[in-house]
C-alpha positions as CSV (number, residue, x, y, z in Angstrom):
1,M,0.3,-0.1,-0.3
2,I,1.5,3.3,-1.2
3,R,1.0,5.6,1.5
4,P,0.5,9.6,0.7
5,K,3.3,11.8,1.3
6,P,2.8,14.0,4.4
7,R,1.9,17.9,3.5
8,L,3.6,20.6,4.9
9,P,2.0,22.5,7.6
10,V,2.1,25.4,5.2
11,P,2.7,25.7,1.3
12,V,5.6,25.8,-0.7
13,Y,4.7,29.5,-2.1
14,L,4.1,30.9,1.6
15,L,7.7,29.1,2.3
16,I,9.6,30.2,-0.7
17,L,7.3,33.9,-0.1
18,C,9.1,34.5,3.1
19,G,12.2,33.0,2.6
20,V,12.9,35.2,0.0
21,L,11.7,38.3,2.0
22,F,13.3,37.4,5.2
23,C,16.9,37.8,2.8
24,S,15.6,40.8,1.3
25,G,15.7,42.5,4.9
26,Y,19.6,42.2,4.1
27,F,19.8,44.0,0.6
28,V,17.5,46.9,1.5
29,L,19.5,47.8,4.8
30,R,22.8,47.9,2.7
31,F,21.3,48.7,-0.5
32,P,18.9,51.1,0.3
33,D,19.7,53.7,-2.6
34,V,20.0,51.3,-5.6
35,P,17.9,52.6,-8.7
36,G,14.1,51.6,-8.7
37,A,13.8,50.9,-5.3
38,A,10.5,53.1,-5.6
39,A,9.1,50.5,-8.2
40,A,10.6,47.7,-6.3
41,S,8.7,48.5,-3.0
42,Y,5.2,48.4,-5.0
43,V,6.0,45.4,-6.5
44,F,7.2,43.8,-3.0
45,N,4.1,45.4,-1.4
46,L,1.7,43.8,-3.9
47,I,3.3,40.3,-3.4
48,I,2.8,40.4,-0.3
49,A,-0.7,41.9,0.0
50,L,-2.1,39.6,-2.8
51,P,-2.1,36.3,-1.4
52,A,-4.7,38.2,1.8
53,M,-6.5,40.1,-0.9
54,I,-7.6,36.8,-2.9
55,G,-8.8,35.0,0.1
56,L,-11.1,37.0,1.6
57,Y,-12.2,37.3,-2.0
58,R,-13.2,33.7,-2.2
59,Q,-14.1,34.2,1.7
60,V,-16.8,36.8,1.4
61,G,-16.9,37.0,-2.2
62,G,-16.3,39.8,-4.5
63,A,-18.5,42.8,-3.4
64,R,-18.2,42.2,0.0
65,A,-14.0,42.2,-0.2
66,A,-13.8,45.2,-2.7
67,A,-16.0,47.1,-0.1
68,A,-13.8,45.7,2.7
69,I,-10.6,46.9,1.4
70,V,-12.0,49.8,-0.3
71,G,-13.2,51.1,3.1
72,V,-10.3,50.3,5.1
73,S,-8.0,51.9,2.5
74,V,-10.1,54.9,2.1
75,F,-9.7,55.2,6.1
76,A,-5.9,54.6,6.2
77,Y,-5.4,57.5,3.6
78,L,-7.9,59.4,6.4
79,I,-6.4,58.4,9.6
80,E,-2.8,59.0,7.9
81,G,-3.1,62.2,6.3
82,F,-4.6,63.7,9.4
83,G,-2.0,62.0,11.9
84,T,0.5,63.4,9.4
85,L,-0.7,66.7,9.1
86,T,-1.3,66.8,13.2
87,G,0.4,65.1,15.2
88,V,-3.0,63.1,16.5
89,P,-3.4,60.4,16.7
90,Y,0.3,59.1,16.8
91,G,2.5,61.9,17.5
92,E,4.7,63.8,15.3
93,F,6.0,62.1,12.6
94,H,6.1,62.0,8.8
95,Y,6.8,59.6,5.7
96,G,10.0,59.8,4.0
97,D,11.1,59.6,0.7
98,A,11.7,55.5,0.3
99,L,8.1,54.6,-0.5
100,G,8.0,56.6,-3.2
101,P,5.3,59.3,-4.7
102,K,2.3,60.6,-1.8
103,V,-1.2,61.5,-2.2
104,F,-1.1,65.4,-1.8
105,G,3.1,64.7,-0.6
106,I,1.8,63.4,2.2
107,V,1.0,59.8,2.3
108,P,2.2,57.1,0.4
109,Y,0.3,56.0,-2.5
110,L,0.7,52.5,-1.8
111,L,-0.3,52.9,2.2
112,P,-3.5,50.4,1.5
113,L,-1.2,47.6,0.4
114,S,1.4,47.4,3.1
115,Y,-1.9,48.3,5.4
116,V,-5.2,46.3,4.5
117,P,-3.2,42.5,4.7
118,L,-2.4,43.5,8.0
119,V,-5.8,44.5,9.0
120,I,-6.9,41.3,7.4
121,G,-4.8,38.8,8.8
122,S,-5.4,40.4,12.4
123,V,-8.8,39.5,12.3
124,A,-8.2,36.1,10.9
125,M,-6.6,36.0,14.3
126,F,-9.5,35.8,16.1
127,T,-12.6,34.9,13.7
128,A,-13.5,32.0,16.4
129,V,-13.4,34.5,19.2
130,R,-17.3,34.2,21.0
131,G,-18.2,38.0,21.1
132,A,-17.9,40.7,18.9
133,L,-16.1,43.4,21.7
134,A,-13.2,40.7,22.6
135,R,-12.7,39.8,19.1
136,V,-12.5,43.9,18.2
137,A,-10.4,43.9,21.2
138,L,-8.1,41.3,20.4
139,A,-7.8,41.4,16.9
140,T,-6.7,45.2,18.0
141,L,-4.0,44.6,20.4
142,F,-2.3,41.9,17.7
143,L,-2.5,44.5,15.2
144,V,-0.8,46.6,17.8
145,L,2.0,44.3,18.7
146,V,2.7,43.9,14.6
147,D,3.1,47.4,14.5
148,G,5.9,47.4,17.7
149,V,7.4,44.8,14.9
150,L,6.7,47.2,11.6
151,D,7.5,51.2,13.7
152,P,11.4,50.1,14.4
153,G,12.2,48.5,11.4
154,A,10.5,51.3,9.5
155,A,12.7,53.8,11.4
156,V,15.9,52.1,10.5
157,L,15.3,52.2,6.4
158,G,13.7,56.1,6.8
159,F,10.2,54.8,5.4
160,W,8.7,57.4,8.4
161,I,10.0,59.1,10.7
162,W,9.7,60.6,14.1
163,P,11.7,63.9,14.1
164,D,11.6,63.9,18.5
165,G,12.3,60.3,18.7
166,G,10.9,57.9,21.3
167,V,11.4,55.2,24.0
168,Y,10.6,52.4,22.0
169,Y,13.4,51.9,19.1
170,G,13.1,55.9,18.3
171,V,9.3,55.6,18.4
172,P,7.1,57.4,21.0
173,L,4.5,55.8,23.2
174,S,1.8,57.9,21.4
175,N,2.3,56.2,18.3
176,Y,1.0,52.7,19.7
177,G,-2.3,54.8,21.1
178,G,-3.0,56.0,18.2
179,W,-2.6,52.5,16.5
180,L,-5.0,51.0,19.2
181,V,-7.5,53.9,17.7
182,S,-6.9,54.0,14.6
183,G,-6.4,49.6,14.6
184,A,-10.0,49.6,16.2
185,V,-11.9,51.3,13.8
186,A,-10.1,49.4,10.9
187,V,-10.6,46.1,12.4
188,V,-14.5,47.2,12.5
189,L,-14.8,48.6,9.4
190,L,-13.5,45.2,8.0
191,L,-15.6,42.9,10.3
192,M,-18.2,45.6,8.8
193,F,-18.0,45.4,5.1
194,A,-17.2,41.8,4.8
195,G,-19.9,40.8,7.1
196,K,-20.9,36.8,8.3
197,P,-19.5,35.1,5.6
198,L,-16.2,36.1,7.7
199,L,-17.8,34.5,10.8
200,D,-20.3,31.7,9.5
201,R,-18.1,29.9,6.7
202,P,-14.8,27.8,7.6
203,L,-12.3,30.4,7.3
204,R,-9.6,30.5,4.4
205,P,-6.2,30.1,5.9
206,E,-4.4,32.2,2.8
207,L,-6.1,35.3,4.9
208,L,-3.3,35.1,7.2
209,D,-0.5,34.7,4.8
210,S,0.2,38.4,4.2
211,L,0.5,38.7,7.5
212,I,3.4,36.2,7.6
213,A,5.4,37.4,5.1
214,S,5.2,40.9,5.9
215,L,6.1,40.0,9.2
216,T,8.8,37.7,8.0
217,F,10.3,40.6,5.7
218,W,10.2,43.3,8.8
219,C,11.9,40.4,10.9
220,G,14.4,39.8,8.3
221,V,15.4,43.8,8.5
222,L,15.4,43.7,12.8
223,A,17.6,40.8,12.7
224,F,20.1,42.4,10.3
225,S,19.6,45.6,12.1
226,G,21.0,43.4,15.1
227,L,17.5,45.1,17.0
228,V,16.6,41.6,19.1
229,F,13.2,42.8,21.0
230,P,11.4,43.5,17.6
231,A,13.2,40.8,15.9
232,V,11.8,37.9,18.5
233,L,8.8,39.4,19.1
234,A,8.7,39.4,15.3
235,A,9.0,35.2,15.3
236,V,6.8,35.1,18.3
237,L,3.7,36.5,15.9
238,I,4.8,34.2,12.9
239,A,4.7,31.6,15.3
240,A,1.4,32.4,16.1
241,A,0.2,33.2,13.0
242,V,1.4,29.5,11.2
243,R,-0.2,27.7,14.3
244,R,-3.6,29.2,13.2
245,R,-3.0,28.9,9.8
246,V,-2.4,25.3,10.0
247,R,-5.7,24.9,12.5
248,L,-7.6,27.0,9.6
249,R,-6.2,24.5,7.0
250,R,-7.1,21.5,8.9
251,D,-10.9,22.8,10.1
252,L,-11.6,23.5,5.8
253,A,-10.8,20.2,5.1
254,S,-12.6,18.6,7.6
255,A,-15.3,20.8,6.1
256,A,-15.5,19.6,3.1
257,P,-16.6,16.3,3.4
258,R,-19.4,17.5,5.9
259,A,-20.1,19.9,2.9
260,A,-20.4,17.3,0.8
261,Q,-22.8,14.5,2.3
262,G,-25.5,17.4,3.1
263,L,-25.8,18.3,-0.9
């Protein structure tokens, strides 16, 4: 009897993508001014964002997915633009030139590509939690932890800049208070626009893939920068997301035979 080969806990494409992204952290640090770096940022962000956006489409359908992505994107532009101009709610900061052209010279055009998949992944981590308030609170707190990985690395790369610095690797604590507020709104918007299919159906595991890929890239940046604590935090969050992804794939696989029996 031929036994089937054991399946990997995560798909090969995600393993390859994460390996490339982790190693690219070294090259982004060492060669920040190479020609075409801005264009490469768009390509990398699009590649990272696609799995979660495709997963959302497969989970809730085209209309709901489009509404959720557009809704969170518009909010991201508005809150980031307001924050850049006023210092509320994040503290005084501005975007550097490394992320390319900006909307009205304020917020990079590619912002939704980097932000929306993080919201999708953070929500996917806690869809099984009972109670809307608890679900929103946990997803928001997870999103803030993700920002605890992103911001130190982004500060090193000059993606965004806090002129007055801060106690957490040059980032002020007000930034994380702002992320609690903006993250909660983004999570609510995603849940509202995506609707019941995000909570009532077996969850697509690829909803977490962009989050895992993004964290892996930043883990590489942090590790090669010698920023130990945020690099370890990134590794912990990646492990948690992978564990959740494995569970979702098992749940989806077990739900398929039951669905077939009900036909």
